[in-house]
N, CA, C and O atoms as CSV, one atom per row, in Angstrom:
chain,resi,resn,atom,element,x,y,z
A,1,MET,N,N,80.500,119.085,-98.561
A,1,MET,CA,C,80.382,119.104,-97.125
A,1,MET,C,C,79.058,119.689,-96.655
A,1,MET,O,O,78.660,119.481,-95.509
A,2,TRP,N,N,78.380,120.412,-97.524
A,2,TRP,CA,C,77.067,120.941,-97.193
A,2,TRP,C,C,76.143,119.859,-96.672
A,2,TRP,O,O,75.433,120.048,-95.684
A,3,TRP,N,N,76.163,118.726,-97.351
A,3,TRP,CA,C,75.238,117.646,-97.002
A,3,TRP,C,C,75.443,117.213,-95.568
A,3,TRP,O,O,74.481,117.028,-94.822
A,4,ARG,N,N,76.688,117.052,-95.185
A,4,ARG,CA,C,76.981,116.562,-93.834
A,4,ARG,C,C,76.523,117.563,-92.783
A,4,ARG,O,O,75.965,117.165,-91.761
A,5,ASN,N,N,76.746,118.851,-93.012
A,5,ASN,CA,C,76.334,119.855,-92.032
A,5,ASN,C,C,74.815,119.903,-91.883
A,5,ASN,O,O,74.298,119.968,-90.768
A,6,VAL,N,N,74.113,119.871,-92.995
A,6,VAL,CA,C,72.649,119.891,-92.948
A,6,VAL,C,C,72.135,118.601,-92.318
A,6,VAL,O,O,71.168,118.628,-91.556
A,7,THR,N,N,72.764,117.484,-92.624
A,7,THR,CA,C,72.383,116.214,-92.015
A,7,THR,C,C,72.529,116.285,-90.501
A,7,THR,O,O,71.657,115.808,-89.775
A,8,LEU,N,N,73.599,116.863,-90.024
A,8,LEU,CA,C,73.808,116.993,-88.579
A,8,LEU,C,C,72.735,117.870,-87.951
A,8,LEU,O,O,72.237,117.551,-86.871
A,9,VAL,N,N,72.372,118.959,-88.599
A,9,VAL,CA,C,71.313,119.839,-88.078
A,9,VAL,C,C,69.985,119.078,-88.023
A,9,VAL,O,O,69.273,119.146,-87.021
A,10,TYR,N,N,69.658,118.369,-89.073
A,10,TYR,CA,C,68.416,117.585,-89.101
A,10,TYR,C,C,68.441,116.518,-88.001
A,10,TYR,O,O,67.450,116.336,-87.294
A,11,ALA,N,N,69.555,115.822,-87.857
A,11,ALA,CA,C,69.662,114.769,-86.846
A,11,ALA,C,C,69.445,115.336,-85.448
A,11,ALA,O,O,68.696,114.767,-84.653
A,12,ALA,N,N,70.092,116.445,-85.150
A,12,ALA,CA,C,69.955,117.058,-83.826
A,12,ALA,C,C,68.531,117.562,-83.607
A,12,ALA,O,O,67.970,117.381,-82.526
A,13,ALA,N,N,67.944,118.189,-84.620
A,13,ALA,CA,C,66.589,118.726,-84.487
A,13,ALA,C,C,65.563,117.607,-84.308
A,13,ALA,O,O,64.713,117.686,-83.421
A,14,PHE,N,N,65.632,116.571,-85.137
A,14,PHE,CA,C,64.688,115.459,-85.014
A,14,PHE,C,C,64.815,114.787,-83.650
A,14,PHE,O,O,63.809,114.453,-83.025
A,15,THR,N,N,66.045,114.590,-83.190
A,15,THR,CA,C,66.247,113.949,-81.893
A,15,THR,C,C,65.695,114.816,-80.766
A,15,THR,O,O,65.015,114.313,-79.872
A,16,ALA,N,N,65.981,116.103,-80.802
A,16,ALA,CA,C,65.491,117.015,-79.761
A,16,ALA,C,C,63.962,117.053,-79.741
A,16,ALA,O,O,63.353,116.989,-78.673
A,17,ILE,N,N,63.344,117.156,-80.914
A,17,ILE,CA,C,61.888,117.197,-81.001
A,17,ILE,C,C,61.287,115.884,-80.526
A,17,ILE,O,O,60.263,115.872,-79.843
A,18,GLY,N,N,61.927,114.779,-80.891
A,18,GLY,CA,C,61.451,113.474,-80.431
A,18,GLY,C,C,61.484,113.363,-78.914
A,18,GLY,O,O,60.556,112.826,-78.310
A,19,ILE,N,N,62.537,113.860,-78.301
A,19,ILE,CA,C,62.652,113.822,-76.840
A,19,ILE,C,C,61.634,114.765,-76.197
A,19,ILE,O,O,60.969,114.390,-75.232
A,20,LEU,N,N,61.506,115.986,-76.724
A,20,LEU,CA,C,60.543,116.950,-76.169
A,20,LEU,C,C,59.114,116.410,-76.196
A,20,LEU,O,O,58.313,116.714,-75.311
A,21,GLY,N,N,58.799,115.611,-77.210
A,21,GLY,CA,C,57.457,115.051,-77.326
A,21,GLY,C,C,57.099,114.097,-76.209
A,21,GLY,O,O,55.922,113.799,-76.007
A,22,PHE,N,N,58.092,113.611,-75.476
A,22,PHE,CA,C,57.847,112.709,-74.350
A,22,PHE,C,C,57.788,113.451,-73.013
A,22,PHE,O,O,57.591,112.826,-71.971
A,23,ILE,N,N,57.955,114.756,-73.031
A,23,ILE,CA,C,57.937,115.547,-71.796
A,23,ILE,C,C,56.601,116.289,-71.734
A,23,ILE,O,O,56.370,117.219,-72.506
A,24,PRO,N,N,55.719,115.875,-70.811
A,24,PRO,CA,C,54.370,116.452,-70.748
A,24,PRO,C,C,54.343,117.978,-70.620
A,24,PRO,O,O,53.381,118.610,-71.056
A,25,THR,N,N,55.361,118.570,-70.040
A,25,THR,CA,C,55.410,120.025,-69.895
A,25,THR,C,C,55.331,120.729,-71.237
A,25,THR,O,O,54.796,121.835,-71.318
A,26,PHE,N,N,55.847,120.120,-72.282
A,26,PHE,CA,C,55.896,120.743,-73.598
A,26,PHE,C,C,54.672,120.416,-74.461
A,26,PHE,O,O,54.607,120.818,-75.623
A,27,LEU,N,N,53.710,119.692,-73.897
A,27,LEU,CA,C,52.519,119.298,-74.649
A,27,LEU,C,C,51.281,120.040,-74.166
A,27,LEU,O,O,51.031,120.132,-72.964
A,28,SER,N,N,50.514,120.566,-75.103
A,28,SER,CA,C,49.196,121.122,-74.818
A,28,SER,C,C,48.176,120.033,-75.091
A,28,SER,O,O,48.463,119.104,-75.847
A,29,PRO,N,N,46.991,120.119,-74.496
A,29,PRO,CA,C,45.977,119.084,-74.737
A,29,PRO,C,C,45.618,118.968,-76.222
A,29,PRO,O,O,45.629,119.960,-76.952
A,30,PRO,N,N,45.297,117.740,-76.660
A,30,PRO,CA,C,44.903,117.553,-78.067
A,30,PRO,C,C,43.525,118.159,-78.322
A,30,PRO,O,O,42.759,118.385,-77.385
A,31,PRO,N,N,43.213,118.421,-79.590
A,31,PRO,CA,C,41.902,118.985,-79.915
A,31,PRO,C,C,40.795,117.953,-79.746
A,31,PRO,O,O,41.029,116.748,-79.849
A,32,ASP,N,N,39.596,118.439,-79.485
A,32,ASP,CA,C,38.434,117.553,-79.418
A,32,ASP,C,C,38.117,117.034,-80.810
A,32,ASP,O,O,38.272,117.753,-81.798
A,33,GLY,N,N,37.683,115.809,-80.888
A,33,GLY,CA,C,37.248,115.260,-82.167
A,33,GLY,C,C,38.327,114.534,-82.947
A,33,GLY,O,O,38.010,113.838,-83.912
A,34,VAL,N,N,39.599,114.670,-82.565
A,34,VAL,CA,C,40.668,113.938,-83.249
A,34,VAL,C,C,40.912,112.651,-82.469
A,34,VAL,O,O,41.396,112.674,-81.338
A,35,VAL,N,N,40.568,111.534,-83.093
A,35,VAL,CA,C,40.699,110.239,-82.436
A,35,VAL,C,C,41.834,109.477,-83.086
A,35,VAL,O,O,41.873,109.306,-84.304
A,36,LEU,N,N,42.760,109.020,-82.253
A,36,LEU,CA,C,43.892,108.242,-82.742
A,36,LEU,C,C,43.895,106.871,-82.083
A,36,LEU,O,O,43.412,106.720,-80.961
A,37,ALA,N,N,44.426,105.887,-82.759
A,37,ALA,CA,C,44.547,104.552,-82.186
A,37,ALA,C,C,45.541,104.556,-81.027
A,37,ALA,O,O,45.397,103.784,-80.079
A,38,VAL,N,N,46.548,105.425,-81.105
A,38,VAL,CA,C,47.552,105.544,-80.048
A,38,VAL,C,C,47.414,106.935,-79.439
A,38,VAL,O,O,47.852,107.925,-80.026
A,39,GLU,N,N,46.805,107.004,-78.265
A,39,GLU,CA,C,46.557,108.287,-77.607
A,39,GLU,C,C,47.701,108.720,-76.680
A,39,GLU,O,O,47.702,109.859,-76.215
A,40,SER,N,N,48.653,107.861,-76.407
A,40,SER,CA,C,49.765,108.203,-75.513
A,40,SER,C,C,50.540,109.393,-76.059
A,40,SER,O,O,50.886,109.440,-77.239
A,41,PHE,N,N,50.808,110.357,-75.176
A,41,PHE,CA,C,51.549,111.568,-75.511
A,41,PHE,C,C,50.901,112.351,-76.657
A,41,PHE,O,O,51.579,113.083,-77.378
A,42,HIS,N,N,49.580,112.188,-76.818
A,42,HIS,CA,C,48.874,112.924,-77.861
A,42,HIS,C,C,48.623,114.349,-77.367
A,42,HIS,O,O,48.057,114.552,-76.293
A,43,GLY,N,N,49.042,115.312,-78.147
A,43,GLY,CA,C,48.849,116.709,-77.809
A,43,GLY,C,C,49.565,117.583,-78.818
A,43,GLY,O,O,50.014,117.119,-79.865
A,44,TYR,N,N,49.660,118.855,-78.480
A,44,TYR,CA,C,50.356,119.807,-79.344
A,44,TYR,C,C,51.707,120.133,-78.738
A,44,TYR,O,O,51.782,120.749,-77.675
A,45,LEU,N,N,52.775,119.724,-79.409
A,45,LEU,CA,C,54.129,120.012,-78.961
A,45,LEU,C,C,54.366,121.512,-79.079
A,45,LEU,O,O,54.161,122.100,-80.141
A,46,LEU,N,N,54.794,122.119,-77.993
A,46,LEU,CA,C,55.023,123.562,-77.914
A,46,LEU,C,C,53.757,124.354,-78.251
A,46,LEU,O,O,53.823,125.524,-78.631
A,47,GLY,N,N,52.616,123.702,-78.107
A,47,GLY,CA,C,51.347,124.349,-78.395
A,47,GLY,C,C,51.045,124.518,-79.866
A,47,GLY,O,O,50.046,125.147,-80.217
A,48,LEU,N,N,51.890,123.968,-80.752
A,48,LEU,CA,C,51.756,124.194,-82.191
A,48,LEU,C,C,51.617,122.941,-83.042
A,48,LEU,O,O,50.825,122.917,-83.984
A,49,PHE,N,N,52.373,121.908,-82.724
A,49,PHE,CA,C,52.510,120.766,-83.625
A,49,PHE,C,C,51.903,119.508,-83.019
A,49,PHE,O,O,52.331,119.078,-81.948
A,50,PRO,N,N,50.906,118.904,-83.687
A,50,PRO,CA,C,50.289,117.701,-83.140
A,50,PRO,C,C,51.262,116.517,-83.176
A,50,PRO,O,O,51.896,116.242,-84.195
A,51,VAL,N,N,51.358,115.830,-82.043
A,51,VAL,CA,C,52.235,114.656,-81.926
A,51,VAL,C,C,51.528,113.596,-81.089
A,51,VAL,O,O,50.515,113.865,-80.444
A,52,ASN,N,N,52.072,112.411,-81.113
A,52,ASN,CA,C,51.688,111.340,-80.205
A,52,ASN,C,C,52.891,110.416,-80.058
A,52,ASN,O,O,53.969,110.712,-80.574
A,53,LEU,N,N,52.714,109.309,-79.362
A,53,LEU,CA,C,53.818,108.386,-79.103
A,53,LEU,C,C,54.519,107.956,-80.390
A,53,LEU,O,O,55.745,108.022,-80.481
A,54,LEU,N,N,53.753,107.519,-81.376
A,54,LEU,CA,C,54.351,107.044,-82.633
A,54,LEU,C,C,55.064,108.167,-83.378
A,54,LEU,O,O,56.125,107.955,-83.965
A,55,HIS,N,N,54.481,109.358,-83.351
A,55,HIS,CA,C,55.089,110.513,-84.006
A,55,HIS,C,C,56.450,110.816,-83.365
A,55,HIS,O,O,57.427,111.084,-84.064
A,56,ASN,N,N,56.501,110.770,-82.037
A,56,ASN,CA,C,57.754,111.011,-81.320
A,56,ASN,C,C,58.803,109.959,-81.660
A,56,ASN,O,O,59.980,110.277,-81.830
A,57,ILE,N,N,58.373,108.723,-81.757
A,57,ILE,CA,C,59.300,107.637,-82.099
A,57,ILE,C,C,59.852,107.840,-83.510
A,57,ILE,O,O,61.040,107.629,-83.753
A,58,VAL,N,N,58.984,108.250,-84.438
A,58,VAL,CA,C,59.440,108.512,-85.810
A,58,VAL,C,C,60.492,109.628,-85.815
A,58,VAL,O,O,61.504,109.525,-86.508
A,59,HIS,N,N,60.251,110.693,-85.041
A,59,HIS,CA,C,61.250,111.769,-84.952
A,59,HIS,C,C,62.580,111.239,-84.428
A,59,HIS,O,O,63.638,111.568,-84.964
A,60,LEU,N,N,62.527,110.415,-83.377
A,60,LEU,CA,C,63.771,109.852,-82.829
A,60,LEU,C,C,64.488,108.965,-83.841
A,60,LEU,O,O,65.714,109.002,-83.944
A,61,LEU,N,N,63.727,108.170,-84.588
A,61,LEU,CA,C,64.343,107.298,-85.594
A,61,LEU,C,C,65.001,108.104,-86.711
A,61,LEU,O,O,66.100,107.772,-87.157
A,62,PHE,N,N,64.325,109.168,-87.162
A,62,PHE,CA,C,64.936,110.028,-88.184
A,62,PHE,C,C,66.177,110.722,-87.629
A,62,PHE,O,O,67.149,110.928,-88.355
A,63,GLY,N,N,66.151,111.079,-86.358
A,63,GLY,CA,C,67.321,111.691,-85.731
A,63,GLY,C,C,68.490,110.724,-85.635
A,63,GLY,O,O,69.619,111.074,-85.979
A,64,LEU,N,N,68.227,109.515,-85.173
A,64,LEU,CA,C,69.295,108.515,-85.071
A,64,LEU,C,C,69.845,108.155,-86.443
A,64,LEU,O,O,71.055,108.004,-86.609
A,65,TRP,N,N,68.965,108.018,-87.421
A,65,TRP,CA,C,69.388,107.741,-88.791
A,65,TRP,C,C,70.274,108.879,-89.299
A,65,TRP,O,O,71.279,108.636,-89.967
A,66,GLY,N,N,69.903,110.110,-88.985
A,66,GLY,CA,C,70.699,111.269,-89.397
A,66,GLY,C,C,72.092,111.256,-88.785
A,66,GLY,O,O,73.072,111.536,-89.475
A,67,PHE,N,N,72.192,110.933,-87.490
A,67,PHE,CA,C,73.512,110.855,-86.853
A,67,PHE,C,C,74.346,109.742,-87.480
A,67,PHE,O,O,75.543,109.910,-87.716
A,68,PHE,N,N,73.708,108.604,-87.746
A,68,PHE,CA,C,74.420,107.503,-88.389
A,68,PHE,C,C,74.935,107.933,-89.764
A,68,PHE,O,O,76.081,107.654,-90.117
A,69,ALA,N,N,74.090,108.605,-90.534
A,69,ALA,CA,C,74.485,109.064,-91.877
A,69,ALA,C,C,75.604,110.095,-91.787
A,69,ALA,O,O,76.548,110.056,-92.576
A,70,TYR,N,N,75.505,111.011,-90.834
A,70,TYR,CA,C,76.525,112.058,-90.671
A,70,TYR,C,C,77.892,111.449,-90.379
A,70,TYR,O,O,78.898,111.861,-90.957
A,71,PHE,N,N,77.924,110.479,-89.491
A,71,PHE,CA,C,79.201,109.894,-89.104
A,71,PHE,C,C,79.685,108.823,-90.074
A,71,PHE,O,O,80.823,108.365,-89.963
A,72,SER,N,N,78.839,108.413,-91.028
A,72,SER,CA,C,79.237,107.381,-91.988
A,72,SER,C,C,80.049,107.953,-93.145
A,72,SER,O,O,81.237,107.661,-93.281
A,73,SER,N,N,79.402,108.772,-93.979
A,73,SER,CA,C,80.084,109.276,-95.175
A,73,SER,C,C,79.279,110.405,-95.804
A,73,SER,O,O,78.133,110.657,-95.432
A,74,ARG,N,N,79.906,111.078,-96.765
A,74,ARG,CA,C,79.190,112.120,-97.515
A,74,ARG,C,C,78.037,111.515,-98.299
A,74,ARG,O,O,76.959,112.104,-98.377
A,75,LEU,N,N,78.259,110.349,-98.877
A,75,LEU,CA,C,77.202,109.695,-99.651
A,75,LEU,C,C,76.017,109.339,-98.756
A,75,LEU,O,O,74.866,109.526,-99.151
A,76,ALA,N,N,76.285,108.831,-97.565
A,76,ALA,CA,C,75.205,108.492,-96.631
A,76,ALA,C,C,74.435,109.743,-96.218
A,76,ALA,O,O,73.212,109.707,-96.089
A,77,SER,N,N,75.143,110.840,-96.012
A,77,SER,CA,C,74.483,112.096,-95.649
A,77,SER,C,C,73.570,112.573,-96.770
A,77,SER,O,O,72.441,113.001,-96.531
A,78,ARG,N,N,74.071,112.493,-97.978
A,78,ARG,CA,C,73.263,112.937,-99.118
A,78,ARG,C,C,72.050,112.023,-99.314
A,78,ARG,O,O,70.950,112.503,-99.587
A,79,SER,N,N,72.244,110.736,-99.178
A,79,SER,CA,C,71.132,109.790,-99.307
A,79,SER,C,C,70.086,110.022,-98.224
A,79,SER,O,O,68.886,109.933,-98.482
A,80,TYR,N,N,70.542,110.319,-97.017
A,80,TYR,CA,C,69.630,110.622,-95.911
A,80,TYR,C,C,68.764,111.830,-96.253
A,80,TYR,O,O,67.545,111.790,-96.086
A,81,LEU,N,N,69.387,112.899,-96.729
A,81,LEU,CA,C,68.627,114.108,-97.062
A,81,LEU,C,C,67.631,113.848,-98.183
A,81,LEU,O,O,66.512,114.362,-98.156
A,82,ARG,N,N,68.028,113.065,-99.152
A,82,ARG,CA,C,67.104,112.728,-100.237
A,82,ARG,C,C,65.922,111.919,-99.709
A,82,ARG,O,O,64.781,112.141,-100.117
A,83,SER,N,N,66.191,110.995,-98.816
A,83,SER,CA,C,65.124,110.178,-98.227
A,83,SER,C,C,64.192,111.029,-97.375
A,83,SER,O,O,62.973,110.864,-97.428
A,84,VAL,N,N,64.763,111.941,-96.589
A,84,VAL,CA,C,63.948,112.849,-95.779
A,84,VAL,C,C,63.060,113.688,-96.692
A,84,VAL,O,O,61.882,113.885,-96.396
A,85,ALA,N,N,63.608,114.180,-97.789
A,85,ALA,CA,C,62.842,115.007,-98.718
A,85,ALA,C,C,61.636,114.244,-99.258
A,85,ALA,O,O,60.525,114.773,-99.274
A,86,VAL,N,N,61.846,113.029,-99.691
A,86,VAL,CA,C,60.756,112.235,-100.260
A,86,VAL,C,C,59.730,111.874,-99.182
A,86,VAL,O,O,58.527,112.013,-99.402
A,87,ALA,N,N,60.195,111.416,-98.029
A,87,ALA,CA,C,59.287,111.009,-96.956
A,87,ALA,C,C,58.459,112.187,-96.452
A,87,ALA,O,O,57.248,112.062,-96.272
A,88,TYR,N,N,59.100,113.320,-96.226
A,88,TYR,CA,C,58.370,114.463,-95.685
A,88,TYR,C,C,57.497,115.142,-96.737
A,88,TYR,O,O,56.502,115.776,-96.386
A,89,ALA,N,N,57.842,115.025,-98.002
A,89,ALA,CA,C,56.941,115.506,-99.053
A,89,ALA,C,C,55.666,114.654,-99.060
A,89,ALA,O,O,54.561,115.178,-99.203
A,90,ALA,N,N,55.830,113.355,-98.907
A,90,ALA,CA,C,54.666,112.465,-98.845
A,90,ALA,C,C,53.813,112.776,-97.616
A,90,ALA,O,O,52.585,112.782,-97.704
A,91,LEU,N,N,54.447,113.032,-96.476
A,91,LEU,CA,C,53.700,113.364,-95.264
A,91,LEU,C,C,52.959,114.692,-95.419
A,91,LEU,O,O,51.866,114.866,-94.879
A,92,THR,N,N,53.553,115.620,-96.153
A,92,THR,CA,C,52.896,116.902,-96.420
A,92,THR,C,C,51.611,116.677,-97.211
A,92,THR,O,O,50.561,117.220,-96.867
A,93,VAL,N,N,51.697,115.888,-98.255
A,93,VAL,CA,C,50.515,115.592,-99.079
A,93,VAL,C,C,49.452,114.875,-98.250
A,93,VAL,O,O,48.271,115.213,-98.339
A,94,LEU,N,N,49.854,113.890,-97.446
A,94,LEU,CA,C,48.891,113.171,-96.607
A,94,LEU,C,C,48.193,114.115,-95.632
A,94,LEU,O,O,47.016,113.930,-95.323
A,95,GLY,N,N,48.912,115.120,-95.149
A,95,GLY,CA,C,48.334,116.075,-94.216
A,95,GLY,C,C,47.194,116.879,-94.797
A,95,GLY,O,O,46.340,117.365,-94.055
A,96,PHE,N,N,47.162,117.028,-96.101
A,96,PHE,CA,C,46.094,117.780,-96.768
A,96,PHE,C,C,44.848,116.938,-97.041
A,96,PHE,O,O,43.788,117.492,-97.332
A,97,ILE,N,N,44.953,115.635,-96.955
A,97,ILE,CA,C,43.849,114.745,-97.324
A,97,ILE,C,C,43.068,114.329,-96.086
A,97,ILE,O,O,43.595,113.610,-95.237
A,98,PRO,N,N,41.812,114.773,-95.971
A,98,PRO,CA,C,41.000,114.353,-94.830
A,98,PRO,C,C,40.905,112.825,-94.794
A,98,PRO,O,O,40.720,112.182,-95.827
A,99,GLY,N,N,41.030,112.267,-93.625
A,99,GLY,CA,C,41.006,110.813,-93.492
A,99,GLY,C,C,42.401,110.225,-93.486
A,99,GLY,O,O,42.654,109.221,-92.820
A,100,LEU,N,N,43.312,110.849,-94.229
A,100,LEU,CA,C,44.701,110.386,-94.215
A,100,LEU,C,C,45.592,111.304,-93.373
A,100,LEU,O,O,46.767,111.010,-93.154
A,101,ASN,N,N,45.023,112.415,-92.906
A,101,ASN,CA,C,45.823,113.366,-92.143
A,101,ASN,C,C,46.115,112.893,-90.712
A,101,ASN,O,O,46.695,113.626,-89.910
A,102,THR,N,N,45.708,111.668,-90.410
A,102,THR,CA,C,46.135,111.019,-89.167
A,102,THR,C,C,46.828,109.695,-89.490
A,102,THR,O,O,46.977,108.836,-88.621
A,103,LEU,N,N,47.240,109.541,-90.724
A,103,LEU,CA,C,47.915,108.325,-91.188
A,103,LEU,C,C,47.174,107.078,-90.693
A,103,LEU,O,O,47.724,106.235,-89.984
A,104,PHE,N,N,45.905,107.001,-91.099
A,104,PHE,CA,C,45.028,105.879,-90.753
A,104,PHE,C,C,44.816,105.760,-89.244
A,104,PHE,O,O,44.688,104.658,-88.711
A,105,GLY,N,N,44.779,106.912,-88.559
A,105,GLY,CA,C,44.529,106.936,-87.125
A,105,GLY,C,C,45.742,106.651,-86.259
A,105,GLY,O,O,45.607,106.456,-85.051
A,106,LEU,N,N,46.929,106.626,-86.862
A,106,LEU,CA,C,48.131,106.298,-86.094
A,106,LEU,C,C,48.958,107.513,-85.694
A,106,LEU,O,O,49.415,107.601,-84.554
A,107,VAL,N,N,49.156,108.453,-86.619
A,107,VAL,CA,C,50.053,109.588,-86.392
A,107,VAL,C,C,49.370,110.870,-86.882
A,107,VAL,O,O,48.938,110.929,-88.033
A,108,PRO,N,N,49.266,111.896,-86.030
A,108,PRO,CA,C,48.660,113.142,-86.501
A,108,PRO,C,C,49.587,113.885,-87.467
A,108,PRO,O,O,50.765,114.093,-87.177
A,109,LEU,N,N,49.039,114.278,-88.617
A,109,LEU,CA,C,49.820,114.976,-89.655
A,109,LEU,C,C,49.139,116.270,-90.082
A,109,LEU,O,O,49.436,116.792,-91.157
A,110,HIS,N,N,48.253,116.787,-89.282
A,110,HIS,CA,C,47.437,117.940,-89.665
A,110,HIS,C,C,47.969,119.223,-89.030
A,110,HIS,O,O,48.982,119.220,-88.331
A,111,GLY,N,N,47.260,120.310,-89.291
A,111,GLY,CA,C,47.602,121.592,-88.665
A,111,GLY,C,C,48.971,122.106,-89.090
A,111,GLY,O,O,49.339,122.037,-90.262
A,112,ASN,N,N,49.710,122.617,-88.125
A,112,ASN,CA,C,51.023,123.198,-88.407
A,112,ASN,C,C,52.052,122.171,-88.893
A,112,ASN,O,O,53.081,122.541,-89.458
A,113,ASP,N,N,51.777,120.896,-88.675
A,113,ASP,CA,C,52.691,119.865,-89.186
A,113,ASP,C,C,52.802,119.927,-90.705
A,113,ASP,O,O,53.851,119.605,-91.263
A,114,ILE,N,N,51.741,120.335,-91.370
A,114,ILE,CA,C,51.751,120.356,-92.838
A,114,ILE,C,C,52.834,121.293,-93.356
A,114,ILE,O,O,53.676,120.886,-94.157
A,115,TRP,N,N,52.818,122.542,-92.906
A,115,TRP,CA,C,53.827,123.485,-93.426
A,115,TRP,C,C,55.221,123.134,-92.922
A,115,TRP,O,O,56.200,123.327,-93.642
A,116,LEU,N,N,55.329,122.616,-91.680
A,116,LEU,CA,C,56.645,122.219,-91.178
A,116,LEU,C,C,57.224,121.077,-92.010
A,116,LEU,O,O,58.399,121.103,-92.374
A,117,HIS,N,N,56.408,120.089,-92.306
A,117,HIS,CA,C,56.860,118.974,-93.137
A,117,HIS,C,C,57.248,119.456,-94.531
A,117,HIS,O,O,58.219,118.967,-95.110
A,118,ALA,N,N,56.501,120.408,-95.069
A,118,ALA,CA,C,56.828,120.958,-96.394
A,118,ALA,C,C,58.178,121.667,-96.371
A,118,ALA,O,O,58.987,121.480,-97.280
A,119,VAL,N,N,58.429,122.469,-95.355
A,119,VAL,CA,C,59.718,123.177,-95.252
A,119,VAL,C,C,60.866,122.178,-95.099
A,119,VAL,O,O,61.907,122.326,-95.739
A,120,LEU,N,N,60.680,121.175,-94.263
A,120,LEU,CA,C,61.713,120.156,-94.087
A,120,LEU,C,C,62.006,119.441,-95.408
A,120,LEU,O,O,63.165,119.194,-95.741
A,121,ALA,N,N,60.958,119.111,-96.153
A,121,ALA,CA,C,61.125,118.425,-97.435
A,121,ALA,C,C,61.833,119.313,-98.456
A,121,ALA,O,O,62.707,118.846,-99.187
A,122,ILE,N,N,61.462,120.584,-98.507
A,122,ILE,CA,C,62.064,121.496,-99.487
A,122,ILE,C,C,63.551,121.699,-99.205
A,122,ILE,O,O,64.372,121.616,-100.119
A,123,VAL,N,N,63.897,121.959,-97.965
A,123,VAL,CA,C,65.313,122.185,-97.620
A,123,VAL,C,C,66.127,120.914,-97.851
A,123,VAL,O,O,67.189,120.960,-98.472
A,124,ALA,N,N,65.636,119.785,-97.356
A,124,ALA,CA,C,66.363,118.525,-97.545
A,124,ALA,C,C,66.473,118.181,-99.030
A,124,ALA,O,O,67.514,117.705,-99.484
A,125,GLY,N,N,65.406,118.423,-99.781
A,125,GLY,CA,C,65.431,118.144,-101.212
A,125,GLY,C,C,66.406,119.033,-101.950
A,125,GLY,O,O,67.131,118.573,-102.832
A,126,TYR,N,N,66.427,120.308,-101.591
A,126,TYR,CA,C,67.347,121.229,-102.256
A,126,TYR,C,C,68.797,120.819,-101.996
A,126,TYR,O,O,69.594,120.704,-102.927
A,127,VAL,N,N,69.124,120.604,-100.748
A,127,VAL,CA,C,70.518,120.251,-100.414
A,127,VAL,C,C,70.847,118.851,-100.927
A,127,VAL,O,O,71.937,118.631,-101.454
A,128,GLY,N,N,69.932,117.914,-100.782
A,128,GLY,CA,C,70.203,116.531,-101.186
A,128,GLY,C,C,70.255,116.307,-102.683
A,128,GLY,O,O,71.035,115.485,-103.163
A,129,PHE,N,N,69.423,117.039,-103.432
A,129,PHE,CA,C,69.348,116.815,-104.872
A,129,PHE,C,C,70.034,117.898,-105.706
A,129,PHE,O,O,70.566,117.608,-106.777
A,130,MET,N,N,70.025,119.129,-105.228
A,130,MET,CA,C,70.461,120.243,-106.070
A,130,MET,C,C,71.876,120.760,-105.781
A,130,MET,O,O,72.547,121.245,-106.692
A,131,VAL,N,N,72.329,120.666,-104.554
A,131,VAL,CA,C,73.646,121.204,-104.213
A,131,VAL,C,C,74.708,120.207,-104.655
A,131,VAL,O,O,74.687,119.042,-104.260
A,132,HIS,N,N,75.629,120.679,-105.476
A,132,HIS,CA,C,76.716,119.832,-105.965
A,132,HIS,C,C,78.043,120.491,-105.624
A,132,HIS,O,O,78.253,121.670,-105.909
A,133,GLU,N,N,78.922,119.736,-105.021
A,133,GLU,CA,C,80.255,120.252,-104.712
A,133,GLU,C,C,81.237,119.604,-105.673
A,133,GLU,O,O,81.245,118.386,-105.850
A,134,THR,N,N,82.047,120.421,-106.276
A,134,THR,CA,C,83.020,119.897,-107.228
A,134,THR,C,C,84.223,119.341,-106.487
A,134,THR,O,O,84.518,119.747,-105.363
A,135,GLU,N,N,84.892,118.438,-107.106
A,135,GLU,CA,C,86.106,117.881,-106.516
A,135,GLU,C,C,87.158,118.960,-106.331
A,135,GLU,O,O,87.893,118.946,-105.344
A,136,ALA,N,N,87.238,119.894,-107.270
A,136,ALA,CA,C,88.224,120.970,-107.158
A,136,ALA,C,C,87.938,121.817,-105.931
A,136,ALA,O,O,88.863,122.202,-105.215
A,137,GLY,N,N,86.660,122.115,-105.679
A,137,GLY,CA,C,86.297,122.913,-104.516
A,137,GLY,C,C,86.631,122.198,-103.219
A,137,GLY,O,O,87.060,122.824,-102.250
A,138,THR,N,N,86.432,120.883,-103.202
A,138,THR,CA,C,86.750,120.095,-102.021
A,138,THR,C,C,88.248,120.082,-101.777
A,138,THR,O,O,88.693,120.198,-100.635
A,139,GLU,N,N,89.039,119.940,-102.853
A,139,GLU,CA,C,90.497,119.928,-102.710
A,139,GLU,C,C,91.002,121.271,-102.198
A,139,GLU,O,O,91.911,121.313,-101.369
A,140,LYS,N,N,90.422,122.368,-102.683
A,140,LYS,CA,C,90.849,123.681,-102.213
A,140,LYS,C,C,90.627,123.820,-100.719
A,140,LYS,O,O,91.493,124.333,-100.009
A,141,ARG,N,N,89.485,123.372,-100.236
A,141,ARG,CA,C,89.208,123.462,-98.814
A,141,ARG,C,C,90.207,122.636,-98.031
A,141,ARG,O,O,90.675,123.064,-96.976
A,142,ALA,N,N,90.542,121.453,-98.534
A,142,ALA,CA,C,91.483,120.597,-97.823
A,142,ALA,C,C,92.861,121.274,-97.752
A,142,ALA,O,O,93.526,121.204,-96.719
A,143,GLU,N,N,93.292,121.924,-98.835
A,143,GLU,CA,C,94.578,122.619,-98.819
A,143,GLU,C,C,94.551,123.810,-97.870
A,143,GLU,O,O,95.539,124.092,-97.192
A,144,TRP,N,N,93.424,124.503,-97.823
A,144,TRP,CA,C,93.319,125.689,-96.984
A,144,TRP,C,C,93.414,125.314,-95.505
A,144,TRP,O,O,94.004,126.045,-94.709
A,145,ARG,N,N,92.830,124.171,-95.145
A,145,ARG,CA,C,92.852,123.722,-93.743
A,145,ARG,C,C,94.244,123.280,-93.337
A,145,ARG,O,O,94.623,123.438,-92.177
A,146,ALA,N,N,95.012,122.733,-94.260
A,146,ALA,CA,C,96.307,122.161,-93.898
A,146,ALA,C,C,97.348,123.174,-93.607
A,146,ALA,O,O,98.483,122.820,-93.290
């Protein structure tokens, strides 16, 4: 059940962040010298994390995918976390590479996004790949609830 709870937290967080990225009040002006192909909603979310229109859409898609996985099954939740771990680990690496830290000029991946993406990847990877619940443990919980 760990997977489902973490999936729900990720889904809610990604959706909330995606929505906040579309509210100008929560955006600080973008830095000088960073040129993106999509400048809409380009700025620093909460003054810390670089975002733009495409970045916000990606957050919303990961959030919706997370809700779908949460309400589908334990296997879907676990697969979602594994996918998030791999995707966000890749985004972390891209954030360190000059020239790729804007994903070819489409999505900003630099600054505080690097460590945030790393933390998201580590937590999702740990829960998705390393946490194992035994059938006996699941049965005990079911008996305790009844």
